[in-house]
N, C-alpha and C positions, 0 to 999 in steps of 0.2 A: 746611195744611188749610184748608179754608172756614170751620169753626168748631173751631178747635183744641180742645178740649171745654171747664155754661155750668150758690137758696131766698130767693125775693123777701122775704118776710117776715124772714127770716133773715139778711137783709143781703147774702145772696149772695157772701160774702166770699172772696177767693181764697188767703190766706194768701200772700200775694207770688206767688199764681200758681202754686204747688206744686200746690193741689189745682185748678188750671186744667184739668189733665187726670185727677186723681188722683179727685174727688170732687164730681160735677155737683151735688148736692144744697146744698152752700155753695160752691161756684166757679161764678160767671156769668162768667168770663173766657176769651177766648181771644186768643193772643199775636197779633195782627192789628195831612195834609194837610200837605202839605209845609209849609214856612215861607213865611210870606208875602212879596210881591215886592219889600217894601222893608225884607225881613231884612237884617243885616250879612252881608255876604260872609264873614266870617270863622265864622258859626254857623250857616251852611248846611249843609242833611246832604247827606253823599254817599250816591250809589246803593249798596245791599247788595253790588254787585259791586267796589266799591272799599274795601272793609272787611277785605280780606285779610291786613295787617300790624297792625290794632287790636289793642290789649290787653284784658283780660277786663274786662267791665262788670259790678259786682256791684251788685244792687237788693236793699236791706233794707227792707222793708216793715211794721212793727209796726201794726196796726189792730184799735183798742176798739170795740167798739159795744154797743148794747142794743137788744133786740126783744121783743114781747110771745111770741114763741115759744121764744125761746132764753134771755132773761134777758140780765144784762149778760156781757161776755166781751171776749177779744182773742185775735186771730189773728195770726200773724207768720210769717215765713219768709224766705227769702235765694234769688235766681235770680241765676246767671250766665249771662252772653251774651257768647261767644266764637267764633272760627274758625280752629281747629286746622289745617284743612287747604285754606283757600282757597276754599271751597264758595262759591257766589252766594247761599247762605242759612246765617246767623248759627246757631250752635248753641245751644242751652240748656238748662241742668239747674239743679235746683232742689228745694226741700224746706220742708216748714213744718210748725204746729202748731194747735191751735185749741182753746180751754178755755171753757166758760161757766159761770157761777154756778148754771145748773140741771140740771148735771151733764154736759151734752154736751162731749166730745174727741176729739182725732183728731191724726193724723199721717198724712203723704203724702208722695211724692218724685215726679220726673217728669224725663224726658230727652227731647230732641228733636235730631236729627242728619240730616244728608247727606253724601253722597259729595262729591269735590271737583268733580266735572262735573255733580252734582245729579242723576245718573240713579240713585243708590238714596236713601230715604228710612226714616225709623225712628222713632216716637214710642214712649214706653214709660211706666207711670206704674205705681205701687204703693200702697196707702192701708189703714189701719184707720181705724174711726170706731166709737165708743159715743155714739150719739146719739138724740135725740129728734124724731120726725117726726110731722108730721099727715096722716092717714087720713083722706079724705072719701069712699071709696066707689069705683066706679067708673062710668063714664058722665057723660053731661051734666047730667042731674036731680042726680045725687048734687052734682057740682061746684056747681051753683046754689044748690042747699040750705044748704052752706056749713057743715055740721055735722060737724065734724072729730072724730077719734078718736087721741089721742096715742098712738104705738106708741115703745116704746124699742127700736132697731134697731141690733144688733152687725154689723157689715160689715168683711169683709177682701176686697180687689179688686186685682187684678193684670189690667193689659191692655197689648197690645202691637200694634202696625199696622206692616207693613213693606210697602213698595212698590219695584218697579223699573221704569223708564221703557220702554216697549215700542213706542213712534214720538213723534213731536215733540209734546210737552205733555202726553202720555198715559201714564198710571201703572196697572201691575196689580199687585196683591199681595193679603195675607189678613191677617184681624185675629183675635187670640186673647183671650178674657176670662173669667177666672175670679172667682166671687163665692160668699163663703158669708154666709148669712143667717141670723138668730138673732134674732126679733122677738116680742114680746109688747106686750100692751096696758097703758099705765101712766095710772094717775089721779094728777094733781098736787093735791096736799093744799091747795097754796094758793090753788088756784081756785075763784073763787066761782061760776063758772059751773054750771049744772046737768048731769048726766052728757050722755055723748054718746050718741044713739041710732043710730049708726052701727055696722053690725055689723064686728066685724075680719075681715081676710083670712083663708082656710082656713089650720087650722094647719099642712098639709104646706106650704104656702108660706113661713109665716114661719120655718120651721125646715128651710132647704131650700140647694140649691148650685146656682149659675149656672155654666155651661162652654158656652160656644158659639164656634164659629168659622166663619169663612165669607170670601168672595171681596171685596175691595175695588177698585174703579176710579176714578181720579182724571183729570181733565183740567185744566190749569193754565197760564194765559197770564198771571197777572197779573204785575206788575213788582216785588213783593215779598212775602214771607211775613208779615213783621209788621206791614206798613202799607200795604197795596195802595192805588194811587191809579188804575190803569187795568188792563183785561184781565177776564176771566172765570174761575170756578171751577165744577167739578162735581165732586160726590161721590156715590157710590152704596156702600153696604154692606150686605151681604146676609149673616145670620149665621145659625147653625143650632145647636140645642141635640139632643144625642144621650144614651142610657144609657150607650154605651159611651165617652163622652168624660168620662163624671161628672156628667152635668147631671141635676138630679131631674125636670126636666120636657122632654118632647120638643117643640119649637116652632122657630119661624122669624120673624125680623125683617129687615125691607128697609127702609132710610132712604135716600132719594136728595135731595139738596140741591144747592141752585147760587147761587153770588153773582156781581155784576156790578159794575166800578167805572168811573167816567168824572170825570176831571179839568175841570173847567169853568173855571177860571183857576189862577193860580198859588197861590191859599190856600183853594179849596174844592173837595172831593171829594163826588160823587152814589154812594151804594151802593143795591144794592137784594140782596134775597134771597129764596129761596123754599124750601120744605119739604113732604115728604110722606113719613110712615110708616106702614108696615103690619106688623101682628102678626099669626101664625097659629099654629093648635096650641094645645097645654095651654101657655098663657103665663103666668107668675106675676104677681103684680100690680105688683112693681118694676120688669118689664121691657116694661109696654106701653108704648104712644106716649102721651107725657105732656107737659106743658107747665111751665116752671120751673126745667128742671134743667140746660137748657143755653142758648142764645142766642136760643132761639124766645120770641117774645113777651115781654119784660120786663112785669112789671106783675101778675105772678100767682106765687101760692105753689107750691112745687114739688108737683107732683101733685094740686093740687085737680080738675085736668081732665086724666083718663086713659081711654084706650081702646084697641080694638084699632086704632083708624086716627086720624091726626093730619094737618093741612095748616097752612101759614103762610104770608104774603107780608108783608115789610119793607120798608121803605125810610127811609133818613135821608141828611141834608146836612151836612158834616162842613166846618167853616171854622177855620181856623188864624188867629187874631187878632195873636198876636204869635209870636216864633220859639218861645217856651215853651209860650203857653197857646191852648187850641182851645177850639170847643163843638161840639156834636152836637145836632140837632132830628131825632126818629125818630116813626114811627107803624106800625101793622101790623095784620092781621086774619089769625085762623085758626080752628081750631074741631077738635073731634073728632068720630068716628062709631064704631058697631059694625063698620064693616068699610069697608074702602076703596072698595068699589063704591056704598057709599051716602055718601061723602063729600061729592059736591057737590047730594045730595037731601036727605038727612035730617041735616046736620052744623048743629051750632049757630054763632053767631057771634061770636067773641071779638075784641073791639077793643082796642089797645093805644096808647100816644102818651106822649112824654116828652120830657125834657132832660137833656144832659149837659155835663160840664166835663172837658177833656183836658189834660194837663200832660205836658211832655217831662221827663224827669230827666236825661237824657244829651246833652250837647253834639253827638256825633257817631254817635247811634244813633237810629234814627227810632220805637223802642217808647214807647207813650204810657202813661201811668198815668190811668184813667178813673173819674168818678163819673156813675152816671145816676139819675134819678128816674123813674119810670114809674108811669103809672095804666093799670090794666085795668078789668075789668067787674067790680064790687064787689069790688076790691082795688086795691092797689099795691105799690112795691117800690122799695127804693134799692140799687143796685149800686156796688161799688166793687171795681175791677181793674185789670189789665195788659193792654193791648191792645183793638182793638174789638170789640164784641159779635160780628160777623162780617166 
């Protein structure tokens, strides 16, 4: 997937990637530079197509963190990388938990697999979170004002995406997502800041169910699912919420995104991505287009900027300094608007830039651990996770 699923002030931790697909508000990671030219031959990474006989790789990652939003806490989990059917792309299964001193806690699990000929692909996740999120309102003006209302939000989410190859490099399938939301304003007794003037979301949205389904189209010519160095990816997802499906709100949301990768030498890869999002109908606040919950524009608190339409363009340079260690420099720009038709006439502009460090935990597996430091407009973020941002 281009962004296999991706809270900047909340450290955007991935609990060892279990929440990579399970929880976008705390997970900024997606499982996605080769070894330097002078790397030892014995430690060179074979392509994924040569990993058919490889044993299971287990990655355990306890991650302590502390942020103004969440307080101190710890996230941890385990991810298994394996290939039981000789697929060109390895399978991944993981789970994890998170806990903070301010009361946020959660558990999540995910699974990603493909058939032996890669003609069928499946990703699925499930999670439960009892957490504290900042709500800034809706629209560019509310985001710029930066007056956040703390919400206690209890969520249960299930998501599954299945696709089948219909022509060379082209996949067609379906996505289903079920989410229950129970939120209410929360006042932090230890907070010395004055009360927020931001009104809460409508009551019927804070106690509601999201049940959406729709088509998925993917085009993929990349050489790796976990660490692409060449090729292009494109993904379009159009989901619909219906009364008969159990959704509280009738609406639709279209997201189109794409990425391209090019290796410039044995140790450097240049990558770029673009995204457009449009939400229409009776859209609940938590399913609007927003930044900070995925890999779009690192450097922004989740949901500070949200509206019915959003766009972003990003680029980054990935360089492998040694067999194990690498670095990334990235920058991007995006914006939100009241409709997709007004994106390029009335959209605001949200810049983002940053640097990152990469570490290769396995000798014969190309999955990297990443640490990114990002700066946005009046905001910043620290991201720790598994795989590249896109």
